[in-house]
C-alpha positions in Angstrom: 0.0 -0.3 -0.2 1.5 2.9 -0.9 1.4 6.8 1.0 -1.0 9.0 0.3 0.0 12.1 -2.2 0.2 15.9 0.1 -2.6 17.7 -1.3 0.1 20.1 -3.0 1.4 16.5 -4.6 -2.4 15.7 -5.3 -2.9 19.1 -7.1 0.3 19.3 -9.1 -1.6 15.2 -10.4 -4.7 17.3 -10.9 -3.5 20.2 -12.5 -4.5 20.3 -16.2 -4.0 23.8 -17.7 -0.6 23.9 -19.1 2.8 22.9 -18.4 4.2 22.0 -14.6 7.2 22.1 -13.5 8.4 20.0 -10.4 11.1 21.4 -8.0 11.8 19.7 -4.9 14.2 18.6 -2.5 15.4 15.0 -2.9 13.6 12.2 -1.8 10.6 14.6 -1.8 8.4 12.8 -4.2 8.8 14.4 -7.5 9.1 11.4 -9.3 6.1 9.6 -8.2 4.9 12.8 -8.9 5.4 12.8 -12.1 4.6 9.3 -12.6 1.0 9.9 -11.3 0.3 13.3 -13.4 1.9 10.9 -16.5 -0.5 7.9 -15.5 -3.4 10.3 -14.7 -3.0 12.2 -18.4 -3.0 8.5 -20.1 -5.8 6.7 -18.4 -8.0 9.8 -17.1 -7.2 12.3 -20.5 -6.9 9.4 -23.0 -3.9 11.1 -24.5 -1.4 8.7 -26.0 1.4 8.1 -24.5 3.5 9.0 -27.5 2.1 12.7 -27.4 3.5 13.5 -23.3 6.8 13.9 -22.8 8.9 13.8 -19.6 12.1 15.5 -18.6 14.2 14.1 -15.7 17.6 15.2 -14.8 19.3 12.1 -15.1 19.5 8.4 -17.1 18.7 6.4 -14.3 16.1 8.7 -13.3 14.5 8.1 -16.5 14.6 5.0 -16.5 13.0 4.4 -12.7 10.2 6.8 -14.4 9.7 4.5 -17.2 9.7 1.8 -15.2 7.3 3.0 -12.7 4.6 4.4 -15.2 4.7 0.8 -16.6 4.1 -0.4 -13.2 1.4 1.9 -12.1 0.0 1.2 -15.4 -0.6 -2.1 -15.1 -1.7 -1.8 -11.5 -4.4 0.2 -13.2 -4.8 -2.9 -15.4 -3.9 -0.8 -18.7 -1.6 -3.5 -19.8 -2.0 -2.1 -23.6 -1.0 1.0 -22.2 2.2 -0.4 -20.4 3.4 -1.8 -23.1 3.4 1.7 -24.9 5.4 3.2 -21.8 8.6 0.6 -22.7 8.9 3.8 -25.9 8.0 6.6 -23.7 9.5 9.8 -24.1 10.8 10.1 -21.0 14.6 11.1 -20.8 17.2 13.8 -20.2 17.0 17.0 -21.0 20.5 15.7 -23.0 19.1 13.1 -24.3 15.4 14.9 -25.6 17.9 17.8 -27.4 19.8 15.4 -29.3 16.9 13.1 -30.4 15.3 16.6 -31.7 18.8 17.6 -33.5 19.1 14.9 -35.1 15.4 14.8 -36.2 16.5 17.8 -38.2 20.2 17.7 -37.9 19.9 19.5 -41.4 17.6 22.4 -40.5 20.2 22.7 -37.9 22.6 23.3 -40.2 24.2 20.1 -39.0 25.9 17.1 -39.7 23.5 14.2 -39.3 25.9 11.8 -37.5 26.8 14.3 -35.2 27.7 12.6 -31.9 27.3 13.9 -28.4 30.6 14.2 -26.9 31.3 12.2 -23.8 32.3 13.2 -20.0 35.9 12.8 -20.9 36.1 13.7 -24.3 34.5 17.7 -23.1 37.2 17.4 -20.1 39.9 16.6 -22.3 39.0 19.5 -24.5 38.6 21.8 -21.4 42.5 20.9 -20.5 43.7 21.4 -23.5 42.1 24.8 -24.1 43.2 26.3 -21.2 46.6 24.6 -21.9 46.4 26.9 -25.3 45.1 30.0 -23.7 47.6 29.8 -21.2 50.3 29.7 -23.2 49.0 32.2 -25.6 48.3 34.8 -22.2 52.1 33.9 -21.0 53.2 34.9 -24.5 51.2 37.9 -25.5 51.7 39.5 -22.2 56.1 38.8 -21.9 56.1 40.4 -18.9 56.2 39.1 -15.3 52.2 40.3 -14.1 51.3 37.7 -16.3 54.0 34.8 -14.7 53.0 36.2 -11.8 49.5 35.8 -12.4 49.8 31.8 -13.2 52.2 31.3 -10.2 50.4 32.9 -7.3 47.5 31.1 -8.0 49.0 27.7 -9.6 47.4 26.5 -13.2 45.2 24.4 -11.1 43.3 27.1 -9.4 43.7 29.0 -12.4 42.4 27.0 -14.8 38.8 26.1 -12.3 38.7 30.0 -12.3 38.6 30.1 -15.9 36.4 27.6 -16.6 34.0 28.7 -13.6 33.8 32.2 -15.2 33.4 30.3 -19.1 31.1 28.2 -17.5 28.2 31.3 -15.6 28.5 33.2 -18.9 27.5 30.2 -20.8 24.4 29.5 -18.3 23.6 33.8 -19.1 23.5 33.1 -22.9 26.1 34.6 -23.5 29.0 33.1 -25.7 33.2 33.1 -24.7 34.5 33.9 -27.4 37.8 31.2 -27.4 40.7 30.8 -30.0 39.6 27.4 -32.2 41.8 25.0 -30.6 43.2 22.5 -33.1 42.0 19.3 -33.1 43.4 16.5 -31.1 46.4 14.1 -32.5 45.0 10.8 -33.6 45.4 8.2 -30.2 46.9 5.6 -33.1 43.7 3.1 -32.6 42.4 3.6 -35.8 44.7 0.9 -37.2 43.5 -1.5 -34.4 39.7 -0.8 -34.6 
């Protein structure tokens, strides 16, 4: 037997006039509210599963939500809808945006076979970009002030500060202008693969 929804949770599940943004702390029942809202839209409002979109923060949360939606639909005796829920649009924002861009790659000016940079490769590019920028900074400054700045903070702390500022500017919608990087040197794996 499940714990009843709080009045706030029940309001979030029952509200049907537009989009709904749910935010709360860990373990407060956000996923349960989203599952109940999704199921209510399918069962009570007779919306097709393929017309619904649910965005979560992590792949693990998306998989958990999909599983819970399916289980809840089975619990309600809606086997047909539970099968449809296997392919439901429940994903992370990154995954959703990637599928949208992939479906409209040419319209977006992208190569249809683009790939999303994984975290390890992104971190490597970040390090390479900082090293390149620091090298240019020190070469162009040709004075002790630049060297003193780098020496006083240390390259690791200076990199963290620069990356933090860069990320902040990006979240504000500003595109920091960076020098183009040379493509990374091949790792020598092409022949082996």
